Each structure stands twice: as C-alpha cells, then as structure tokens.
Backbone bond lengths (Angstrom), bond angles and torsions (degrees), N, CA, C in turn:
res aa  C-N    CA-C-N  psi(-1)  N-CA   C-N-CA  omega(-1)  CA-C   N-CA-C  phi
1 M - - - 1.463 - - 1.534 110.25 -
2 I 1.323 115.33 142.16 1.457 120.09 178.09 1.522 110.20 -69.35
3 E 1.313 116.44 127.97 1.451 121.23 171.04 1.529 107.58 -126.22
4 F 1.307 117.05 -168.28 1.462 120.40 -169.95 1.529 114.23 -48.89
5 P 1.330 119.62 -53.42 1.474 118.35 -175.21 1.521 113.11 -64.97
6 E 1.342 116.63 -39.66 1.464 119.63 -179.34 1.529 111.07 -67.76
7 A 1.333 116.86 -37.83 1.464 119.85 177.67 1.526 110.61 -62.02
8 Q 1.338 116.21 -41.75 1.461 119.98 178.55 1.534 111.03 -61.64
9 V 1.321 115.87 -43.35 1.465 120.74 -179.97 1.525 110.52 -65.63
10 L 1.336 117.19 -46.89 1.458 120.69 -178.95 1.523 111.85 -64.85
11 G 1.337 116.92 -39.43 1.457 119.61 177.43 1.519 111.17 -58.58
12 R 1.328 116.27 -44.41 1.467 120.31 179.20 1.519 111.23 -66.10
13 Q 1.333 117.27 -45.73 1.466 120.45 -178.37 1.522 111.98 -63.97
14 L 1.321 117.03 -41.31 1.465 120.36 177.89 1.522 110.52 -65.75
15 R 1.306 116.92 -40.55 1.469 121.05 178.81 1.521 110.38 -61.66
16 E 1.330 116.69 -45.74 1.463 120.71 -178.45 1.523 112.61 -71.07
17 S 1.340 117.78 -32.50 1.457 121.85 -173.22 1.529 114.00 -90.68
18 L 1.331 116.76 -30.02 1.463 119.51 -170.86 1.524 114.92 -109.48
19 S 1.315 118.44 -19.11 1.460 120.10 -175.79 1.534 110.81 -54.83
20 G 1.333 115.15 128.00 1.464 121.00 179.90 1.509 114.73 92.61
21 K 1.346 117.90 -14.43 1.467 120.09 179.89 1.530 109.90 -75.22
22 E 1.343 115.58 141.84 1.464 121.27 179.87 1.524 110.53 -97.80
23 I 1.320 115.92 131.67 1.466 121.33 -178.68 1.529 109.55 -77.97
24 K 1.313 115.22 122.50 1.467 121.65 -179.80 1.524 111.53 -94.58
25 K 1.353 116.37 -40.91 1.463 120.22 -174.30 1.522 109.92 -148.17
26 V 1.333 115.64 144.61 1.455 122.15 177.45 1.524 108.82 -124.91
27 V 1.329 116.60 131.58 1.468 121.80 176.07 1.524 107.69 -125.32
28 V 1.327 116.49 126.42 1.469 121.45 -177.81 1.525 109.67 -119.84
29 G 1.339 116.59 133.45 1.463 121.25 174.71 1.515 114.97 69.10
30 H 1.329 116.93 31.96 1.468 120.37 -179.43 1.525 111.45 -58.01
31 S 1.326 117.10 -44.08 1.470 122.17 177.12 1.522 108.08 -108.25
32 P 1.315 119.04 114.72 1.470 121.09 -178.47 1.522 112.08 -56.73
33 H 1.317 115.64 136.54 1.469 122.39 179.34 1.522 106.04 -150.82
34 K 1.332 117.16 114.02 1.462 119.03 -172.29 1.530 113.54 -70.63
35 F 1.321 116.45 -12.16 1.462 118.55 177.36 1.526 111.82 -111.11
36 A 1.335 116.33 21.28 1.462 121.45 169.61 1.524 106.72 -100.04
37 F 1.328 116.30 117.37 1.458 120.69 -172.30 1.526 111.01 -108.49
38 F 1.335 114.96 134.97 1.458 122.53 -179.21 1.531 109.22 -127.70
39 T 1.325 116.46 167.17 1.459 120.77 172.91 1.522 108.38 -124.65
40 E 1.339 116.67 108.91 1.466 122.08 179.53 1.522 110.79 48.67
41 S 1.332 114.37 57.43 1.467 120.88 -173.76 1.527 113.42 -63.22
42 E 1.319 116.97 -20.12 1.467 119.23 178.48 1.535 111.70 -64.91
43 N 1.338 116.69 -17.02 1.466 120.54 -179.90 1.527 113.37 -90.07
44 Y 1.325 117.44 -10.46 1.462 119.65 -173.90 1.532 113.74 -58.92
45 P 1.361 119.46 -46.37 1.470 118.31 179.49 1.523 112.97 -58.09
46 A 1.337 117.26 -44.14 1.462 120.24 -178.80 1.530 111.31 -65.55
47 L 1.327 116.39 -35.00 1.460 120.44 -179.51 1.528 112.65 -72.96
48 L 1.344 116.73 -31.26 1.462 120.10 -168.18 1.525 115.66 -109.73
49 E 1.316 117.80 -37.60 1.465 119.34 -173.81 1.529 111.49 -62.86
50 G 1.332 114.96 131.51 1.454 121.70 -176.53 1.518 113.93 91.83
51 K 1.337 116.90 -9.92 1.459 120.68 179.07 1.531 110.38 -86.26
52 K 1.327 115.55 152.06 1.459 121.31 174.42 1.524 109.59 -101.83
53 I 1.332 115.44 139.90 1.462 119.97 177.01 1.519 108.45 -67.52
54 K 1.322 115.13 125.88 1.457 120.09 -179.02 1.525 111.12 -89.90
55 T 1.325 116.25 -48.98 1.461 120.83 -179.86 1.527 108.77 -167.40
56 A 1.307 116.74 -179.15 1.467 122.71 174.82 1.515 107.70 -146.43
57 Q 1.323 115.99 148.98 1.465 119.98 -178.31 1.518 109.31 -153.43
58 A 1.310 115.66 163.47 1.462 121.22 -177.83 1.520 109.96 -120.75
59 S 1.331 115.00 149.77 1.459 121.37 170.15 1.520 106.99 -149.28
60 G 1.333 115.35 124.28 1.461 118.84 -174.09 1.519 109.58 61.48
61 S 1.333 116.89 -127.12 1.465 120.97 176.87 1.528 111.40 -103.53
62 W 1.337 116.94 15.06 1.460 122.33 179.23 1.517 111.12 -98.42
63 V 1.343 115.26 148.53 1.456 121.61 170.91 1.526 107.26 -120.22
64 Q 1.321 116.49 129.67 1.457 122.71 179.68 1.524 108.73 -114.91
65 V 1.330 116.40 126.00 1.467 122.68 177.09 1.523 107.38 -112.32
66 L 1.325 117.02 119.68 1.455 121.34 -178.50 1.522 110.35 -93.01
67 A 1.342 115.39 125.28 1.459 121.90 -179.95 1.519 108.74 -112.39
68 G 1.321 117.02 120.04 1.452 120.13 -175.51 1.514 110.14 66.30
69 E 1.331 115.69 -151.90 1.459 120.50 -176.94 1.521 113.52 -97.22
70 D 1.346 116.92 -13.66 1.462 117.18 -167.63 1.516 116.76 -133.97
71 V 1.347 118.62 2.77 1.464 121.35 -175.30 1.523 110.15 -128.32
72 S 1.332 115.89 144.75 1.465 120.36 176.80 1.515 110.88 -134.14
73 I 1.330 114.95 149.28 1.457 123.13 170.94 1.521 106.01 -105.88
74 F 1.328 116.68 131.94 1.455 121.58 -178.96 1.522 109.27 -118.49
75 L 1.313 116.79 130.30 1.458 121.93 -175.97 1.520 109.07 -129.39
76 S 1.325 116.16 130.19 1.465 120.85 -173.00 1.524 112.02 -97.04
77 D 1.333 114.97 -174.38 1.467 121.65 -168.25 1.522 115.53 -64.72
78 G 1.335 118.72 -20.14 1.457 119.41 -178.55 1.506 115.17 -88.22
79 C 1.334 117.21 7.34 1.465 121.35 -175.98 1.533 111.81 -93.10
80 R 1.309 115.70 141.85 1.469 121.34 174.06 1.524 108.55 -116.42
81 F 1.331 116.61 126.46 1.454 123.10 -173.71 1.534 110.67 -101.75
82 S 1.334 115.86 144.32 1.464 119.89 173.74 1.528 108.50 -143.63
83 L 1.329 115.88 129.34 1.462 121.34 176.22 1.524 108.36 -100.75
84 H 1.337 116.44 131.67 1.461 121.86 -175.61 1.526 110.39 -118.05
85 K 1.326 115.53 132.86 1.457 121.72 177.05 1.532 109.49 -74.89
86 P 1.342 117.81 163.01 1.474 120.78 -176.84 1.525 113.92 -55.28
87 E 1.327 117.40 -33.68 1.472 120.14 -176.66 1.526 112.73 -84.77
88 E 1.325 118.08 -6.27 1.461 120.81 -177.36 1.527 111.95 -86.49
89 K 1.320 115.51 147.15 1.457 121.12 176.93 1.527 109.38 -81.45
90 I 1.322 115.51 135.98 1.463 120.49 178.49 1.528 108.48 -73.30
91 P 1.335 118.69 131.40 1.466 119.96 179.05 1.528 111.48 -60.98
92 E 1.311 116.12 149.11 1.461 121.22 -176.58 1.522 111.88 -66.74
93 K 1.326 116.91 -38.13 1.460 120.01 -175.99 1.531 111.17 -100.59
94 H 1.306 115.23 124.47 1.464 121.80 173.81 1.522 108.07 -166.95
95 Q 1.327 115.92 158.31 1.456 120.73 178.54 1.530 112.81 -106.05
96 F 1.337 116.45 -11.35 1.459 119.78 -179.18 1.516 108.39 -154.39
97 L 1.332 115.79 134.85 1.462 120.94 -178.07 1.519 109.88 -137.69
98 L 1.326 115.27 131.44 1.465 121.81 169.70 1.519 107.67 -116.99
99 E 1.325 116.84 122.37 1.455 121.54 172.58 1.524 107.89 -104.65
100 F 1.338 116.29 136.68 1.459 121.02 -177.15 1.532 110.47 -108.89
101 T 1.310 115.97 159.00 1.466 120.66 -175.68 1.525 112.89 -65.75
102 D 1.337 117.95 -19.90 1.468 120.09 179.77 1.527 112.94 -90.54
103 G 1.345 117.14 6.77 1.465 120.72 177.05 1.512 114.91 96.84
104 Y 1.316 118.25 -15.27 1.458 120.93 176.30 1.526 109.98 -72.05
105 A 1.340 115.96 160.48 1.460 120.41 177.96 1.526 109.59 -148.03
106 L 1.315 115.29 150.55 1.460 122.33 175.74 1.522 108.04 -121.10
107 T 1.334 116.42 125.10 1.459 119.89 173.89 1.524 108.92 -112.96
108 V 1.328 114.74 147.61 1.456 122.08 176.80 1.516 107.76 -128.12
109 S 1.333 116.04 125.39 1.458 121.79 178.09 1.521 108.77 -118.50
110 V 1.322 115.39 136.40 1.454 120.46 179.36 1.520 109.03 -87.92
111 Q 1.340 115.85 134.87 1.455 120.62 179.18 1.528 109.23 -85.60
112 M 1.308 119.10 -102.41 1.456 120.42 178.69 1.527 110.94 -74.65
113 Y 1.308 116.55 -49.67 1.451 122.77 177.93 1.516 107.35 -157.59
114 G 1.313 117.34 156.37 1.454 119.28 178.86 1.511 111.60 -175.67
115 M 1.322 115.17 156.45 1.455 121.99 178.66 1.515 110.49 -111.41
116 I 1.328 115.58 135.39 1.463 122.61 174.69 1.518 105.52 -131.84
117 F 1.321 116.99 101.97 1.454 116.17 179.79 1.517 111.29 -130.16
118 C 1.313 113.94 152.40 1.458 121.80 -175.85 1.525 107.76 -129.54
119 Q 1.323 116.22 127.45 1.457 121.42 -178.76 1.521 110.52 -147.56
120 K 1.330 114.77 158.83 1.453 118.62 168.09 1.526 107.57 -67.68
121 N 1.298 115.95 145.33 1.460 120.10 -174.08 1.531 112.88 -59.40
122 I 1.323 117.00 -31.99 1.460 119.79 -179.40 1.530 112.20 -72.85
123 D 1.349 116.95 -13.39 1.465 121.22 -176.66 1.524 113.81 -103.41
124 I 1.325 118.00 4.66 1.464 120.67 -175.98 1.524 110.10 -59.88
125 D 1.346 114.88 121.59 1.465 118.71 -176.67 1.526 113.36 -137.51
126 N 1.341 117.80 8.15 1.458 119.55 -179.95 1.526 109.51 -73.14
127 K 1.333 115.91 116.09 1.466 120.14 -172.94 1.525 112.80 -64.40
128 Y 1.344 116.86 -32.64 1.457 119.21 -178.71 1.522 111.01 -69.31
129 F 1.329 116.02 -41.35 1.459 119.21 176.91 1.522 110.65 -66.55
130 L 1.323 116.83 -43.38 1.457 120.41 -177.98 1.521 111.45 -61.58
131 V 1.345 117.01 -39.40 1.467 120.12 177.13 1.523 110.56 -63.11
132 S 1.331 116.35 -38.82 1.466 119.70 -179.39 1.523 111.65 -64.94
133 R 1.338 116.38 -26.26 1.459 120.59 178.25 1.524 112.27 -84.55
134 E 1.340 115.55 -31.30 1.464 120.39 -175.05 1.522 112.95 -76.44
135 K 1.333 116.41 -35.64 1.465 119.55 -176.00 1.535 110.46 -87.09
136 P 1.320 117.18 149.91 1.468 119.52 -176.83 1.525 113.15 -70.50
137 S 1.306 115.52 145.09 1.460 120.97 173.55 1.522 109.27 -63.63
138 P 1.346 117.84 139.86 1.471 119.44 178.79 1.520 113.45 -63.19
139 L 1.323 118.16 -14.30 1.460 120.67 178.38 1.528 112.53 -97.20
140 S 1.332 115.99 0.59 1.460 119.60 -178.01 1.526 111.68 -87.33
141 D 1.331 115.85 164.34 1.466 121.16 176.83 1.524 110.74 -67.41
142 E 1.337 117.07 -25.80 1.468 120.94 -179.85 1.525 111.94 -68.62
143 F 1.332 115.71 -26.04 1.468 119.69 175.98 1.524 106.82 -85.70
144 N 1.323 115.27 80.35 1.458 121.73 -174.04 1.526 110.62 -117.17
145 H 1.327 116.82 -173.25 1.464 120.77 -178.62 1.530 111.88 -60.07
146 E 1.317 115.64 -38.42 1.461 119.51 -179.91 1.530 110.73 -63.77
147 Y 1.332 115.66 -43.64 1.465 119.61 179.42 1.530 110.29 -66.36
148 W 1.317 117.26 -39.28 1.464 122.04 179.44 1.525 110.97 -62.82
149 E 1.302 116.87 -44.11 1.465 120.42 177.82 1.524 110.86 -63.04
150 K 1.319 116.08 -35.76 1.467 120.58 177.77 1.528 110.16 -64.65
151 L 1.332 117.59 -42.79 1.467 121.44 176.72 1.528 110.90 -59.84
152 L 1.308 115.95 -44.33 1.461 120.49 -179.04 1.528 111.43 -62.30
153 K 1.314 116.94 -41.81 1.453 121.09 -176.87 1.529 112.42 -73.01
154 E 1.327 116.14 -32.28 1.461 120.41 -174.99 1.524 113.61 -78.65
155 N 1.314 118.09 -14.75 1.457 121.18 -173.61 1.527 111.66 -117.83
156 K 1.329 115.07 151.25 1.461 121.02 -176.95 1.523 110.77 -62.17
157 Q 1.306 116.05 133.56 1.456 121.33 179.65 1.529 112.14 -78.48
158 T 1.343 116.34 -4.71 1.470 120.09 175.09 1.529 111.94 -82.46
159 L 1.336 116.79 -6.35 1.459 120.10 176.01 1.530 109.96 -67.75
160 S 1.326 115.86 144.01 1.465 119.02 173.28 1.524 108.79 -73.25
161 A 1.319 116.09 164.99 1.469 120.17 179.23 1.520 110.97 -59.01
162 K 1.326 117.00 -39.94 1.463 119.78 178.27 1.512 110.90 -64.86
163 A 1.321 117.64 -47.29 1.460 121.24 -178.90 1.525 110.94 -61.44
164 F 1.326 116.90 -40.31 1.460 120.63 -179.51 1.525 111.54 -64.30
165 L 1.325 116.75 -43.41 1.459 120.25 -175.28 1.524 113.75 -79.79
166 A 1.331 116.70 -35.87 1.471 118.40 -164.17 1.520 115.39 -117.73
167 T 1.331 118.85 13.99 1.459 119.67 176.35 1.525 110.14 -127.28
168 E 1.339 114.26 161.93 1.468 122.60 175.97 1.531 113.80 60.96
169 Q 1.327 117.17 17.10 1.470 121.62 178.91 1.536 112.61 51.39
170 R 1.324 115.97 37.93 1.465 118.42 175.61 1.529 109.87 -60.14
171 I 1.329 114.59 -39.73 1.465 120.61 175.27 1.532 105.59 -128.22
172 P 1.335 118.42 91.82 1.466 121.18 -175.11 1.525 112.72 -53.75
173 G 1.329 114.85 130.95 1.462 120.63 179.44 1.509 114.05 95.52
174 L 1.340 116.76 -13.69 1.461 120.49 177.73 1.525 107.13 -93.61
175 G 1.326 116.35 104.58 1.453 121.54 -176.60 1.512 112.68 -118.62
176 N 1.317 115.01 -165.25 1.464 121.07 -175.02 1.523 113.15 -65.39
177 G 1.326 117.51 -20.15 1.462 119.80 -179.70 1.513 112.86 -77.12
178 V 1.330 116.84 -58.36 1.463 119.87 -175.37 1.523 112.39 -72.25
179 L 1.333 117.39 -23.20 1.470 117.92 -177.49 1.528 112.55 -65.65
180 Q 1.349 117.78 -23.25 1.464 120.42 -177.56 1.529 111.28 -59.47
181 D 1.322 116.46 -48.68 1.469 119.56 -179.41 1.520 111.81 -74.26
182 I 1.329 117.24 -33.45 1.461 120.30 177.54 1.521 109.62 -59.09
183 L 1.338 116.57 -49.07 1.461 120.50 -178.28 1.528 111.98 -68.76
184 Y 1.325 116.64 -37.50 1.465 120.04 178.47 1.530 110.50 -62.57
185 R 1.303 116.29 -47.10 1.464 120.62 -179.17 1.529 111.99 -66.88
186 A 1.342 115.95 -26.32 1.463 120.00 177.11 1.522 112.17 -88.31
187 G 1.344 117.49 -8.24 1.461 121.14 179.61 1.515 113.60 73.05
188 I 1.342 116.87 30.69 1.464 121.40 -175.46 1.526 109.96 -117.81
189 N 1.328 116.57 131.85 1.454 121.70 177.53 1.535 109.45 -75.00
190 P 1.331 118.28 137.15 1.478 119.93 -177.87 1.522 114.09 -60.62
191 K 1.347 118.29 -22.67 1.457 120.90 -179.45 1.533 113.44 -89.95
192 T 1.312 117.54 -11.04 1.466 120.51 -178.89 1.520 110.58 -65.88
193 K 1.323 116.69 130.88 1.457 121.05 178.92 1.528 110.19 -72.62
194 M 1.317 114.96 145.88 1.463 120.53 -177.35 1.527 112.06 -58.84
195 K 1.325 117.86 -30.48 1.465 120.70 -177.92 1.531 112.69 -66.65
196 F 1.329 116.88 -18.54 1.454 120.09 -179.81 1.536 112.93 -91.29
197 L 1.329 116.63 -2.95 1.466 119.53 179.72 1.517 110.22 -84.71
198 S 1.313 115.95 137.00 1.459 120.77 175.81 1.526 109.15 -75.29
199 Q 1.314 116.42 167.27 1.458 120.34 177.52 1.526 110.51 -61.99
200 T 1.316 116.35 -36.33 1.472 120.30 177.66 1.523 110.68 -63.22
201 E 1.332 117.06 -42.14 1.460 120.52 179.63 1.529 111.59 -67.24
202 K 1.325 116.46 -36.70 1.466 119.83 177.21 1.519 110.83 -66.33
203 E 1.318 116.57 -37.15 1.462 121.43 176.45 1.525 110.44 -64.59
204 K 1.320 115.53 -43.57 1.460 119.55 179.84 1.519 110.80 -65.24
205 L 1.321 117.00 -38.03 1.460 120.77 177.69 1.524 110.52 -62.31
206 F 1.309 117.05 -43.24 1.466 121.44 176.87 1.532 111.07 -57.93
207 R 1.320 116.27 -46.90 1.470 120.46 -179.44 1.525 111.21 -63.55
208 E 1.334 116.18 -41.16 1.464 118.99 -177.07 1.518 112.25 -71.02
209 I 1.326 118.34 -29.86 1.466 120.13 174.46 1.522 109.16 -58.08
210 K 1.322 116.25 -49.84 1.462 120.42 -176.91 1.529 111.70 -71.16
211 E 1.336 116.54 -44.00 1.470 119.46 -175.80 1.529 111.84 -71.16
212 T 1.332 117.00 -43.77 1.469 119.70 -178.10 1.522 110.90 -67.21
213 L 1.329 117.55 -47.15 1.463 120.06 178.70 1.527 111.01 -63.40
214 G 1.329 116.20 -35.42 1.455 119.75 177.22 1.521 111.97 -63.11
215 E 1.324 116.57 -46.20 1.466 120.44 178.76 1.527 111.30 -63.90
216 M 1.318 116.79 -43.76 1.464 120.39 179.19 1.525 111.61 -59.40
217 T 1.323 115.95 -41.06 1.461 120.59 -178.06 1.522 111.20 -69.73
218 V 1.325 116.82 -47.76 1.470 121.45 -178.80 1.523 110.94 -61.18
219 Q 1.340 116.36 -34.65 1.460 120.34 -176.96 1.532 113.41 -89.16
220 G 1.315 117.24 10.49 1.465 120.22 173.01 1.504 115.22 86.45
221 G 1.337 117.48 22.48 1.458 120.65 -179.82 1.517 111.81 93.19
222 R 1.338 114.17 177.89 1.463 120.61 -177.26 1.532 112.13 -80.30
223 D 1.329 115.73 156.21 1.472 120.34 179.58 1.525 112.72 -75.13
224 T 1.328 117.19 0.11 1.471 121.57 175.68 1.529 111.31 -94.39
225 E 1.342 117.37 -4.73 1.463 121.89 -177.36 1.520 110.12 -126.68
226 K 1.346 115.43 161.15 1.466 120.96 -179.22 1.524 110.81 -117.03
227 D 1.327 114.87 152.43 1.463 119.69 -179.38 1.526 111.35 -93.72
228 L 1.311 117.41 -166.19 1.466 123.22 -176.67 1.526 112.62 -61.25
229 F 1.324 116.58 -25.22 1.463 121.02 -175.76 1.532 112.90 -105.55
230 G 1.324 115.95 13.07 1.460 120.57 177.70 1.511 114.58 80.64
231 K 1.328 117.01 12.21 1.461 121.50 -178.70 1.525 110.49 -95.69
232 K 1.336 116.57 135.82 1.458 120.62 177.73 1.524 110.61 -69.02
233 G 1.333 114.72 149.75 1.454 119.76 178.45 1.519 111.69 -64.20
234 G 1.333 115.90 157.31 1.464 120.97 -176.17 1.518 114.67 -88.12
235 Y 1.342 116.88 -7.80 1.459 119.07 179.19 1.526 108.98 -81.85
236 K 1.313 116.44 118.94 1.461 121.81 -179.45 1.530 109.51 -82.56
237 T 1.316 116.20 111.37 1.458 120.09 -176.69 1.524 111.37 -66.31
238 L 1.321 114.90 139.29 1.461 121.36 178.18 1.523 110.83 -84.90
239 L 1.331 115.92 -37.23 1.465 122.24 177.37 1.524 109.00 -129.24
240 S 1.323 116.26 115.01 1.461 121.45 179.44 1.521 107.32 -170.92
241 K 1.322 115.88 -174.70 1.462 120.13 176.15 1.530 111.31 -59.65
242 N 1.329 116.13 -23.15 1.470 120.40 -179.79 1.518 113.36 -74.41
243 T 1.334 117.23 -22.13 1.470 119.89 -174.37 1.521 113.68 -116.98
244 A 1.334 117.33 -7.68 1.471 119.75 179.94 1.526 110.64 -57.23
245 G 1.339 116.41 132.64 1.458 121.16 -179.33 1.517 114.33 86.40
246 S 1.332 117.04 -1.80 1.463 121.53 178.98 1.525 110.28 -98.40
247 P 1.335 117.50 158.61 1.470 119.34 177.64 1.524 111.50 -68.09
248 C 1.319 116.62 141.32 1.457 121.95 174.97 1.527 108.73 -64.57
249 S 1.321 116.97 135.79 1.464 121.08 -178.71 1.529 112.10 -70.79
250 R 1.329 117.05 -15.42 1.458 121.04 -179.77 1.521 112.61 -92.26
251 C 1.347 116.15 -51.56 1.465 119.16 -171.81 1.527 114.02 -116.56
252 G 1.327 116.99 -11.95 1.460 120.34 177.12 1.518 115.31 89.68
253 K 1.332 117.62 -9.24 1.463 119.43 178.31 1.530 110.11 -73.35
254 I 1.323 115.78 156.42 1.460 120.42 -174.74 1.525 111.16 -77.04
255 I 1.325 115.91 131.08 1.465 121.86 177.94 1.523 109.09 -69.76
256 E 1.309 116.23 128.68 1.455 121.53 -175.63 1.533 111.67 -103.73
257 K 1.324 114.41 154.58 1.458 122.03 174.41 1.522 107.98 -123.48
258 K 1.329 116.64 128.10 1.455 121.27 -179.89 1.524 109.72 -133.89
259 S 1.324 115.92 151.75 1.459 120.41 172.71 1.516 108.72 -82.26
260 Y 1.336 115.40 133.60 1.470 118.82 -178.09 1.523 109.50 -160.29
261 M 1.309 117.25 127.29 1.458 124.32 177.45 1.532 112.14 55.84
262 G 1.320 115.67 46.36 1.453 119.40 175.53 1.514 115.58 76.80
263 G 1.310 117.45 10.68 1.464 120.56 178.65 1.515 109.64 -154.89
264 S 1.309 116.36 -169.07 1.459 120.93 -179.39 1.519 110.71 -105.71
265 V 1.323 115.62 143.02 1.456 120.40 170.88 1.523 108.33 -120.83
266 Y 1.321 115.10 147.29 1.460 122.46 177.51 1.522 107.07 -118.38
267 F 1.320 116.45 139.59 1.458 119.29 179.85 1.519 110.59 -160.22
268 C 1.320 115.24 159.38 1.448 121.67 175.44 1.533 107.52 -101.31
269 P 1.311 118.68 119.34 1.460 120.56 -178.42 1.529 113.82 -63.99
270 G 1.323 116.34 -21.34 1.459 119.80 178.46 1.508 112.44 -83.62
271 C 1.321 117.54 -44.80 1.474 121.72 -176.86 1.524 112.96 -86.78
272 Q 1.347 116.76 -19.25 1.469 120.34 -176.15 1.527 111.43 -129.73
273 P 1.326 118.69 61.26 1.462 119.09 178.39 1.522 110.86 -65.21
274 E 1.330 115.63 141.15 1.461 118.91 179.03 1.524 110.34 -75.64
275 K 1.323 116.44 132.80 1.457 121.91 176.79 1.522 109.28 -92.92
276 V 1.319 116.98 132.58 1.463 120.62 177.85 1.526 109.97 -133.56
C-alpha cells in the first residue's frame, strides 16, 4: 500500500514523466472491483480528454495529478500505478486508464481498496484528501517539537503506539507499513500505550518519524512496494513480511508477526518489549 514515502516518489515520477502530455482517452472501471471507489465516473472522460497534464504532487498517502488549469485526478493509498511505453501492451486488468496522444499510457489498479476520483479543483470535497493537505508533512519544518507536543497533548494517552501513529490521520501518510520500522528504530512495541512512554522515548519517537520517513523517501520507497516503473523501493525494511521469522540484526531474537487492530504488526521481542 502507498504510504508517505511512496506517495512522494510517485508524485515526483508522475510529474517528471507526464507533465505536458495530452490525454487522448479515459477508461474507468474496465475491470470490476467492488472496493474501487469513484465519484461520478461517467464524467471523467468529459473532464479529462483533451487536457494536458500540468503537474503531479503528493500529500500524505494521496497523489494528485493536475490536468489543465481546473481539474485534478486524486488517487489514494490502495492504487498501483504503471506507466506504459507506446510499444507496450496495456494489461488486461485495470480500474483506470489514461491514454496520451504520444502513445504512452498510465494504468491504475486497485489492490485491496482504493479511491480514484476526478473533480474540478473548486469542487474538491473529499475530507481525507483535504486533511492530508491541511496538516504539515512530517518532513517539513512545521512538523517540529512544538507541533509534536501538541499532538501528544491533544490525544488520549491510553492509545497504543500503533493507534497513535497510524489512525485518524494524525500524521497523514504514516500507516501500518512505515510505522513498523519507526517503532523498531525507536525501541517501542506497537502495543505499548503512550502513557507508559518516558519523555526520552517520546523524543526518540519524534526523531525516528522524521529520520525513518526521510530515509525511505530519499531511497525511493520501501522494498515491499513498487514505483511507477515496476521497480521496488531502495529502502530495505527492517520489519516487514520480508523479515518476519528472521533473527533481529541487533539482538538475534526472532522477529515476530502478530495480528493487531485489524492488521499485522512486526516486532522484535528483545528490542521492543511491551510496557504494561
């Protein structure tokens, strides 16, 4: 799933690859998917065809592609992007297709669930996207110690570390995927309640949010995800499906995988003991 670092990478790649291209044809919902969500998809061709891609940008786990001066395509975290050269065959399964006048094409396929919506910029009303734009990026100067302390004070200290970091869009783009390495590097168990963390641990968590997300972004995303060209990210995940059941590189104990809060968490029982 796309999270903050992958969205940043995809936004840049789409901006560099598509800017100036003219949309020739739009296909929506080619392959039925009950968890692919659209907004008045019958209007997409009229809104987009004949428009030139102006730019693309990311906020949180969203990617926004601006077409012309007044329309945008918004794609959420469950979308997988693929850019196809003129000589390449378009894959049979996809939920969204843009064909360009120069022969290139962009397909978007929804994984577990995802939103693909197109609106005039003055009509943007998706609350999840708007929140991702309103809150500061974790890599920005605005996401500072003062802002971090404000987050801590505004939220219940009975929340677990996972719940605090990865729910309610407290930090847009920080989800269940990237939080695994953040917590591992901070030495915090995902089930530990925030009230049990010392001030030093909270400080370390703040630093690791910025440092880990920064490294993931600079290195092209995580090695569990693919970019616009089908290439895996260069950041080697410390805790993920790739390392579950392997010895921890720090202490040698086996990395565990557990179900928690509707998803999976990975942790080292030696480096991340749960506080109760």
